[in-house]
N, CA, C and O of each residue as an XYZ file, in Angstrom:
464
protein
N       2.800     10.200    -11.165
C       1.965     10.782    -10.145
C       2.732     10.873     -8.828
O       2.756      9.926     -8.042
N       3.341     11.999     -8.608
C       4.162     12.158     -7.409
C       3.365     12.018     -6.110
O       3.911     11.541     -5.115
N       2.113     12.414     -6.090
C       1.325     12.305     -4.867
C       1.150     10.840     -4.462
O       1.123     10.520     -3.273
N       1.032      9.969     -5.436
C       0.868      8.554     -5.132
C       2.163      7.955     -4.584
O       2.131      7.053     -3.747
N       3.297      8.461     -5.059
C       4.581      8.012     -4.514
C       4.712      8.395     -3.037
O       5.246      7.627     -2.238
N       4.232      9.560     -2.689
C       4.266     10.005     -1.282
C       3.368      9.108     -0.435
O       3.748      8.699      0.663
N       2.183      8.805     -0.944
C       1.250      7.928     -0.224
C       1.884      6.554     -0.006
O       1.816      6.009      1.095
N       2.492      5.997     -1.039
C       3.118      4.680     -0.918
C       4.321      4.713      0.023
O       4.544      3.760      0.770
N       5.092      5.787     -0.003
C       6.227      5.915      0.909
C       5.747      5.907      2.362
O       6.293      5.186      3.198
N       4.729      6.708      2.655
C       4.203      6.774      4.019
C       3.603      5.431      4.445
O       3.752      5.017      5.595
N       2.931      4.761      3.522
C       2.331      3.464      3.828
C       3.418      2.412      4.087
O       3.291      1.603      5.006
N       4.468      2.424      3.289
C       5.575      1.485      3.511
C       6.223      1.694      4.860
O       6.524      0.730      5.563
N       6.441      2.942      5.227
C       7.010      3.252      6.544
C       6.048      2.812      7.650
O       6.479      2.260      8.662
N       4.752      3.053      7.461
C       3.759      2.633      8.454
C       3.780      1.112      8.628
O       3.690      0.620      9.752
N       3.895      0.369      7.533
C       3.969     -1.092      7.630
C       5.153     -1.527      8.486
O       5.018     -2.379      9.364
N       6.296     -0.941      8.224
C       7.511     -1.303      8.965
C       7.367     -0.931     10.446
O       7.701     -1.727     11.323
N       6.875      0.264     10.715
C       6.726      0.729     12.096
C       5.713     -0.129     12.857
O       5.953     -0.492     14.009
N       4.597     -0.451     12.230
C       3.585     -1.266     12.910
C       4.091     -2.687     13.142
O       3.766     -3.299     14.159
N       4.874     -3.211     12.222
C       5.477     -4.524     12.443
C       6.433     -4.502     13.630
O       6.445     -5.419     14.451
N       7.233     -3.445     13.706
C       8.156     -3.289     14.827
C       7.391     -3.136     16.150
O       7.770     -3.729     17.160
N       6.324     -2.347     16.140
C       5.524     -2.165     17.358
C       4.864     -3.478     17.781
O       4.753     -3.759     18.974
N       4.425     -4.279     16.813
C       3.857     -5.577     17.142
C       4.880     -6.478     17.805
O       4.557     -7.254     18.704
N       6.122     -6.365     17.347
C       7.198     -7.158     17.955
C       7.529     -6.664     19.356
O       7.673     -7.468     20.277
N       7.652     -5.354     19.526
C       8.036     -4.826     20.832
C       6.915     -4.945     21.861
O       7.181     -5.194     23.037
N       5.665     -4.770     21.432
C       4.544     -4.808     22.378
C       4.127     -6.230     22.744
O       3.824     -6.513     23.903
N       4.111     -7.125     21.750
C       3.587     -8.467     22.003
C       4.611     -9.566     21.769
O       4.308    -10.745     21.949
N       5.816     -9.194     21.370
C       6.847    -10.185     21.118
C       6.588    -11.023     19.874
O       7.099    -12.137     19.757
N       5.799    -10.498     18.951
C       5.423    -11.231     17.751
C       6.484    -11.076     16.659
O       6.589    -10.035     16.011
N       7.255    -12.129     16.480
C       8.259    -12.117     15.415
C       7.570    -12.088     14.057
O       8.087    -11.497     13.108
N       6.408    -12.722     13.963
C       5.646    -12.729     12.707
C       5.260    -11.308     12.301
O       5.327    -10.966     11.120
N       4.860    -10.484     13.254
C       4.526     -9.085     12.952
C       5.744     -8.345     12.424
O       5.648     -7.578     11.466
N       6.885     -8.578     13.051
C       8.115     -7.919     12.626
C       8.489     -8.327     11.200
O       8.811     -7.479     10.368
N       8.444     -9.620     10.931
C       8.823    -10.113      9.600
C       7.818     -9.673      8.543
O       8.204     -9.139      7.503
N       6.524     -9.895      8.805
C       5.500     -9.556      7.815
C       5.415     -8.052      7.580
O       5.348     -7.606      6.434
N       5.415     -7.269      8.654
C       5.360     -5.815      8.500
C       6.585     -5.277      7.794
O       6.485     -4.417      6.919
N       7.751     -5.792      8.183
C       8.984     -5.353      7.535
C       9.025     -5.741      6.070
O       9.420     -4.939      5.223
N       8.619     -6.971      5.764
C       8.632     -7.436      4.377
C       7.652     -6.655      3.514
O       7.994     -6.225      2.413
N       6.439     -6.472      4.010
C       5.452     -5.701      3.241
C       5.913     -4.252      3.050
O       5.763     -3.687      1.967
N       6.465     -3.665      4.090
C       6.970     -2.299      3.973
C       8.105     -2.184      2.977
O       8.151     -1.239      2.188
N       9.015     -3.134      3.007
C      10.137     -3.111      2.056
C       9.639     -3.320      0.618
O      10.140     -2.687     -0.311
N       8.660     -4.202      0.440
C       8.108     -4.408     -0.905
C       7.457     -3.129     -1.411
O       7.671     -2.734     -2.557
N       6.666     -2.482     -0.564
C       6.021     -1.231     -0.976
C       7.068     -0.169     -1.306
O       6.953      0.525     -2.317
N       8.086     -0.040     -0.458
C       9.132      0.958     -0.729
C       9.923      0.608     -1.989
O      10.352      1.504     -2.715
N      10.118     -0.673     -2.253
C      10.857     -1.060     -3.451
C      10.059     -0.778     -4.722
O      10.639     -0.571     -5.788
N       8.723     -0.771     -4.613
C       7.934     -0.436     -5.801
C       8.153      1.016     -6.227
O       7.955      1.363     -7.391
N       8.561      1.861     -5.280
C       8.846      3.253     -5.630
C      10.069      3.354     -6.543
O      10.084      4.145     -7.486
N      11.087      2.551     -6.256
C      12.267      2.535     -7.124
C      11.959      1.826     -8.438
O      12.421      2.231     -9.505
N      11.174      0.767     -8.338
C      10.816     -0.023     -9.513
C       9.935      0.778    -10.470
O       9.931      0.511    -11.672
N       9.198      1.745     -9.959
C       8.277      2.558    -10.750
C       8.988      3.260    -11.912
O       8.389      3.483    -12.963
N      10.245      3.601    -11.724
C      11.001      4.297    -12.769
C      11.237      3.406    -13.989
O      11.404      3.905    -15.102
N      11.250      2.097    -13.781
C      11.566      1.168    -14.863
C      10.330      0.498    -15.453
O      10.273      0.261    -16.660
N       9.349      0.195    -14.626
C       8.141     -0.475    -15.091
C       6.975     -0.003    -14.230
O       6.684     -0.586    -13.186
N       6.320      1.047    -14.677
C       5.294      1.695    -13.873
C       4.124      0.758    -13.567
O       3.674      0.675    -12.424
N       3.641      0.062    -14.576
C       2.470     -0.794    -14.384
C       2.755     -1.916    -13.388
O       1.968     -2.148    -12.471
N       3.861     -2.602    -13.563
C       4.193     -3.721    -12.665
C       4.395     -3.238    -11.230
O       3.998     -3.918    -10.283
N       5.006     -2.077    -11.068
C       5.230     -1.542     -9.724
C       3.910     -1.231     -9.030
O       3.730     -1.565     -7.859
N       3.001     -0.605     -9.735
C       1.710     -0.260     -9.140
C       0.857     -1.504     -8.881
O       0.144     -1.564     -7.880
N       0.923     -2.496     -9.772
C       0.175     -3.736     -9.549
C       0.718     -4.452     -8.320
O      -0.055     -4.970     -7.514
N       2.026     -4.486     -8.170
C       2.628     -5.116     -6.995
C       2.190     -4.408     -5.716
O       1.842     -5.057     -4.730
N       2.209     -3.093     -5.735
C       1.768     -2.325     -4.563
C       0.295     -2.607     -4.267
O      -0.089     -2.728     -3.104
N      -0.522     -2.710     -5.300
C      -1.943     -2.992     -5.110
C      -2.160     -4.379     -4.518
O      -2.996     -4.552     -3.631
N      -1.416     -5.366     -5.001
C      -1.540     -6.723     -4.470
C      -1.186     -6.748     -2.979
O      -1.887     -7.372     -2.182
N      -0.109     -6.075     -2.610
C       0.294     -6.048     -1.197
C      -0.767     -5.365     -0.346
O      -1.088     -5.849      0.740
N      -1.318     -4.252     -0.815
C      -2.325     -3.555     -0.010
C      -3.606     -4.374      0.114
O      -4.240     -4.371      1.169
N      -3.991     -5.072     -0.949
C      -5.196     -5.912     -0.874
C      -4.959     -7.090      0.079
O      -5.854     -7.462      0.838
N      -3.764     -7.674      0.041
C      -3.450     -8.746      0.990
C      -3.488     -8.233      2.432
O      -3.965     -8.923      3.333
N      -2.986     -7.030      2.637
C      -3.033     -6.443      3.982
C      -4.483     -6.170      4.406
O      -4.836     -6.349      5.572
N      -5.310     -5.741      3.461
C      -6.728     -5.556      3.759
C      -7.341     -6.866      4.238
O      -8.041     -6.901      5.251
N      -7.074     -7.937      3.505
C      -7.613     -9.238      3.868
C      -7.110     -9.732      5.209
O      -7.842    -10.381      5.957
N      -5.878     -9.428      5.508
C      -5.287     -9.865      6.777
C      -5.911     -9.157      7.978
O      -6.170     -9.777      9.009
N      -6.147     -7.862      7.836
C      -6.593     -7.074      8.983
C      -8.103     -6.854      9.039
O      -8.604     -6.379     10.059
N      -8.841     -7.179      7.990
C     -10.287     -6.942      7.978
C     -11.029     -7.682      9.089
O     -11.837     -7.063      9.781
N     -10.790     -8.989      9.289
C     -11.580     -9.676     10.327
C     -11.456     -9.047     11.714
O     -12.458     -8.867     12.407
N     -10.246     -8.719     12.114
C     -10.065     -8.136     13.445
C     -10.539     -6.685     13.493
O     -10.997     -6.218     14.536
N     -10.433     -5.976     12.381
C     -10.920     -4.596     12.348
C     -12.435     -4.569     12.517
O     -12.975     -3.675     13.169
N     -13.123     -5.552     11.928
C     -14.576     -5.608     12.064
C     -15.014     -6.161     13.417
O     -16.198     -6.124     13.751
N     -14.066     -6.670     14.191
C     -14.349     -7.075     15.568
C     -14.037     -5.929     16.535
O     -13.929     -6.136     17.743
N     -13.896     -4.728     15.992
C     -13.654     -3.511     16.766
C     -12.315     -3.494     17.481
O     -12.217     -2.962     18.587
N     -11.293     -4.057     16.881
C      -9.938     -3.946     17.416
C      -9.250     -2.803     16.673
O      -8.732     -2.982     15.571
N      -9.257     -1.636     17.295
C      -8.714     -0.455     16.629
C      -7.205     -0.536     16.445
O      -6.688     -0.146     15.398
N      -6.496     -1.037     17.447
C      -5.033     -1.084     17.360
C      -4.585     -2.526     17.411
O      -4.975     -3.246     18.330
N      -3.814     -2.961     16.502
C      -3.308     -2.360     15.280
C      -4.157     -2.658     14.055
O      -3.969     -2.047     13.003
N      -5.109     -3.611     14.189
C      -5.854     -4.065     13.013
C      -6.657     -2.944     12.360
O      -6.656     -2.822     11.135
N      -7.331     -2.138     13.144
C      -8.141     -1.064     12.580
C      -7.302     -0.027     11.856
O      -7.670      0.451     10.783
N      -6.176      0.312     12.454
C      -5.286      1.299     11.825
C      -4.762      0.778     10.496
O      -4.773      1.493      9.494
N      -4.305     -0.467     10.489
C      -3.758     -1.034      9.256
C      -4.848     -1.267      8.212
O      -4.599     -1.114      7.017
N      -6.042     -1.633      8.645
C      -7.146     -1.817      7.707
C      -7.505     -0.497      7.037
O      -7.653     -0.436      5.816
N      -7.645      0.557      7.832
C      -8.002      1.866      7.273
C      -6.894      2.385      6.356
O      -7.177      2.918      5.283
N      -5.635      2.230      6.774
C      -4.520      2.686      5.938
C      -4.466      1.891      4.636
O      -4.260      2.467      3.568
N      -4.648      0.580      4.715
C      -4.615     -0.259      3.511
C      -5.772      0.075      2.580
O      -5.604      0.104      1.361
N      -6.941      0.325      3.150
C      -8.097      0.700      2.340
C      -7.853      2.036      1.638
O      -8.152      2.184      0.453
N      -7.314      2.997      2.367
C      -7.034      4.311      1.776
C      -6.012      4.203      0.651
O      -6.175      4.832     -0.394
N      -4.966      3.416      0.853
C      -3.937      3.267     -0.186
C      -4.506      2.526     -1.394
O      -4.186      2.861     -2.534
N      -5.344      1.527     -1.151
C      -5.980      0.814     -2.263
C      -6.841      1.770     -3.080
O      -6.803      1.744     -4.310
N      -7.603      2.598     -2.415
C      -8.431      3.585     -3.119
C      -7.559      4.555     -3.901
O      -7.890      4.907     -5.034
N      -6.452      4.993     -3.315
C      -5.530      5.893     -4.019
C      -4.933      5.226     -5.255
O      -4.822      5.854     -6.308
N      -4.552      3.963     -5.131
C      -3.982      3.252     -6.276
C      -4.997      3.085     -7.391
O      -4.664      3.283     -8.559
N      -6.217      2.727     -7.060
C      -7.265      2.581     -8.078
C      -7.593      3.943     -8.689
O      -7.754      4.059     -9.904
N      -7.690      4.966     -7.850
C      -7.941      6.317     -8.356
C      -6.815      6.813     -9.247
O      -7.066      7.460    -10.264
N      -5.583      6.517     -8.876
C      -4.442      6.890     -9.714
C      -4.466      6.177    -11.049
O      -4.113      6.756    -12.077
N      -4.882      4.922    -11.034
C      -4.989      4.171    -12.287
C      -6.056      4.784    -13.195
O      -5.835      4.958    -14.394
N      -7.197      5.105    -12.624
C      -8.278      5.707    -13.409
C      -7.856      7.055    -13.972
O      -8.118      7.350    -15.138
N      -7.204      7.874    -13.156
C      -6.727      9.180    -13.631
C      -5.681      9.013    -14.723
O      -5.674      9.763    -15.699
N      -4.797      8.032    -14.565
C      -3.784      7.780    -15.584
C      -4.384      7.321    -16.902
O      -3.925      7.722    -17.971
N      -5.405      6.486    -16.826
C      -6.059      6.019    -18.050
C      -6.794      7.159    -18.753
O      -6.793      7.233    -19.981
N      -7.422      8.046    -17.981
C      -8.092      9.206    -18.579
C      -7.077     10.114    -19.265
O      -7.327     10.615    -20.362
N      -5.941     10.324    -18.625
C      -4.902     11.166    -19.202
C      -4.342     10.528    -20.480
O      -4.055     11.219    -21.457
N      -4.196      9.222    -20.456
C      -3.695      8.508    -21.632
C      -4.669      8.628    -22.796
O      -4.255      8.839    -23.936
N      -5.949      8.494    -22.517
C      -6.961      8.649    -23.567
C      -6.997     10.073    -24.098
O      -7.175     10.288    -25.297
N      -6.827     11.047    -23.209
C      -6.831     12.452    -23.638
C      -5.629     12.726    -24.545
O      -5.754     13.444    -25.537
N      -4.467     12.158    -24.210
C      -3.279     12.329    -25.063
C      -3.469     11.647    -26.410
O      -3.034     12.162    -27.440
N      -4.115     10.497    -26.402
C      -4.353      9.788    -27.657
C      -5.329     10.560    -28.538
O      -5.198     10.561    -29.762
N      -6.300     11.211    -27.922
C      -7.256     12.023    -28.679
C      -6.640     13.264    -29.272
O      -7.082     13.731    -30.321
N      -5.617     13.815    -28.619
C      -4.933     15.011    -29.123
C      -4.067     14.714    -30.330
O      -3.887     15.582    -31.184
N      -3.530     13.521    -30.423
C      -2.607     13.203    -31.507
C      -3.326     12.843    -32.802
O      -2.695     12.786    -33.858
N      -4.623     12.601    -32.742
C      -5.372     12.231    -33.965
C      -5.674     13.418    -34.818
O      -6.292     13.278    -35.874
């Protein structure tokens, strides 16, 4: 699913950029490390996808769900930047990953039905 790879690429870049902005704006080394690490993990799942599709997508899903959990409390306290942005982006990517999984399973079942 090439569209999902594009979504994950943009999300990985967003993680890295937001971590860098957290460092430059507030001097938060934790933002730099966590944002950079999460972004690199997401981007690495794109390369890993060629070898083990399921594990790569599960890893990406785990990272996005962890990011959801991290930013949800502050997003619900009406902090739009950066918590709200990261919460909405993480939620959108999580929905895309689940939707991609459902579409992939439907396609797999359709292929299995054709071979019988």
